[in-house]
C-alpha positions in Angstrom: 0.0 0.0 -0.1 1.4 3.3 -1.0 0.8 6.9 0.6 -1.7 7.6 -1.9 -4.0 4.7 -1.2 -3.4 5.4 2.5 -4.6 8.8 2.3 -7.5 7.9 0.3 -8.6 5.5 2.6 -8.1 7.6 5.6 -10.3 10.3 3.6 -13.1 8.0 2.9 -13.2 6.8 6.4 -13.2 10.8 7.5 -15.9 11.4 5.0 -18.2 8.2 6.2 -17.6 9.1 10.0 -18.9 12.9 9.3 -21.6 11.5 7.3 -22.7 9.2 10.2 -22.2 12.1 12.8 -24.5 14.6 10.7 -27.1 12.1 10.5 -27.0 11.7 14.3 -27.0 15.3 14.8 -30.2 16.0 12.5 -31.5 13.0 14.3 -31.2 14.2 17.7 -32.2 17.8 17.0 -35.9 16.6 15.4 -36.5 14.4 18.6 -39.2 16.6 20.3 -40.3 14.4 23.1 -38.0 14.3 26.1 -38.2 11.6 28.3 -38.8 11.8 31.7 -36.7 9.2 33.9 -39.3 8.6 36.2 -41.4 7.0 33.3 -38.6 4.6 32.6 -37.6 3.4 36.0 -40.9 3.5 37.9 -43.9 2.7 35.5 -47.3 3.2 36.5 -48.6 0.1 38.1 -52.1 0.5 36.0 -50.1 0.2 32.8 -48.8 -3.5 33.6 -51.3 -6.4 33.0 -51.6 -9.1 36.0 -53.1 -12.0 34.3 -52.2 -14.8 37.1 -52.8 -18.4 36.5 -53.6 -19.7 40.0 -53.6 -23.3 38.6 -49.8 -22.8 37.9 -49.2 -21.3 41.6 -50.8 -24.3 43.0 -48.5 -26.6 41.4 -45.6 -24.4 42.2 -42.7 -25.8 44.3 -42.5 -24.1 47.8 -40.0 -21.6 48.1 -36.5 -22.7 49.6 -36.6 -20.3 52.4 -39.9 -21.7 53.7 -39.6 -22.6 57.0 -41.6 -25.9 57.1 -38.6 -27.4 54.8 -35.4 -28.4 56.2 -32.8 -25.6 56.1 -29.1 -26.1 54.7 -27.0 -27.0 57.6 -23.8 -28.6 55.9 -21.9 -27.3 53.0 -19.5 -29.4 50.6 -16.5 -27.7 49.3 -13.5 -28.8 46.9 -10.5 -28.0 48.4 -7.2 -28.2 47.0 -4.3 -26.0 46.1 -6.3 -24.5 43.1 -9.6 -24.6 44.4 -11.8 -23.7 47.4 -15.2 -23.6 46.2 -18.5 -24.1 47.3 -20.2 -27.0 45.7 -23.4 -27.9 47.2 -25.5 -27.2 50.6 -27.4 -30.0 52.1 -29.9 -30.1 55.2 -28.4 -33.4 56.6 -25.2 -35.0 56.9 -26.4 -38.1 54.9 -27.5 -36.1 52.0 -23.9 -34.6 52.0 -22.2 -38.1 52.4 -24.7 -39.3 49.6 -23.3 -36.3 47.3 -19.7 -37.3 48.4 -20.3 -40.9 47.2 -21.7 -39.9 44.0 -18.8 -37.6 43.1 -15.9 -38.7 44.7 -15.1 -40.9 41.7 -14.1 -37.5 40.0 -12.7 -35.6 43.2 -10.7 -37.0 46.1 -11.1 -33.3 47.7 -14.3 -32.9 48.8 -15.1 -31.7 52.3 -18.2 -31.4 54.2 -18.4 -28.5 56.8 -21.1 -27.7 59.6 -22.5 -24.2 58.3 -22.7 -22.9 61.9 -19.6 -24.1 63.3 -17.5 -24.2 60.3 -15.9 -27.4 61.5 -15.1 -30.2 59.2 -17.6 -33.3 59.5 -16.4 -35.4 56.7 -14.2 -35.8 53.5 -14.0 -37.8 50.6 -10.6 -39.8 51.4 -12.3 -41.1 54.8 -15.6 -42.0 53.1 -13.9 -43.5 50.2 -11.9 -45.6 52.5 -15.0 -46.6 54.6 -16.8 -47.7 51.7 -13.9 -49.7 50.2 -13.7 -51.5 53.7 -17.2 -52.2 53.5 -17.0 -53.5 50.2 -14.1 -55.6 51.2 -16.2 -57.0 54.2 -19.4 -57.5 51.9 -17.0 -59.3 49.5 -15.8 -61.7 52.5 -19.4 -62.4 53.1 -20.2 -63.3 49.8 -17.3 -65.7 49.8 -18.0 -67.2 53.0 -21.6 -67.9 52.0 -20.4 -69.7 48.7 -17.3 -71.1 50.1 -17.9 -71.8 53.8 -15.0 -74.4 54.0 -12.3 -71.6 53.7 -13.4 -69.9 56.7 -13.3 -70.8 60.3 -16.5 -70.3 62.5 -14.9 -67.5 64.4 -14.2 -65.8 60.8 -17.4 -66.0 60.0 -19.0 -64.9 63.2 -16.5 -61.8 63.1 -18.2 -61.1 59.4 -21.8 -61.6 60.7 -21.1 -59.5 64.0 -19.5 -56.4 62.2 
């Protein structure tokens, strides 16, 4: 691109900008109605149509802050050197543990805290270890039922008592 082409492009750009500016000025000049900000931000109530379908309201879910529902008492957080993020809030410890069991295959750094005391209640590592131990005992029980000759009476009794 030489100087002549550059100057022509700049002049065309300036001309187009001047034309747009001129149209905007003419448009603004001919606007006669001044808008009152109160009309925009505070519309009159009678202007709004309130057609309420009460059948839909009857089928609606109860608001989460309804006092008759269990209130959140535990929070589940993912915490590692990159994240410290709230993932879920639950009403019971059992719900929190179910959440951790469901998602711990994706994360090994989930922690459950009491919302009131901010104390650690459970973590995914402990829950996963417990679940593995339970599965091991369950597998041992299945083996003992299929092949009782491999286990002593004391071992079977220990499996059944635990």
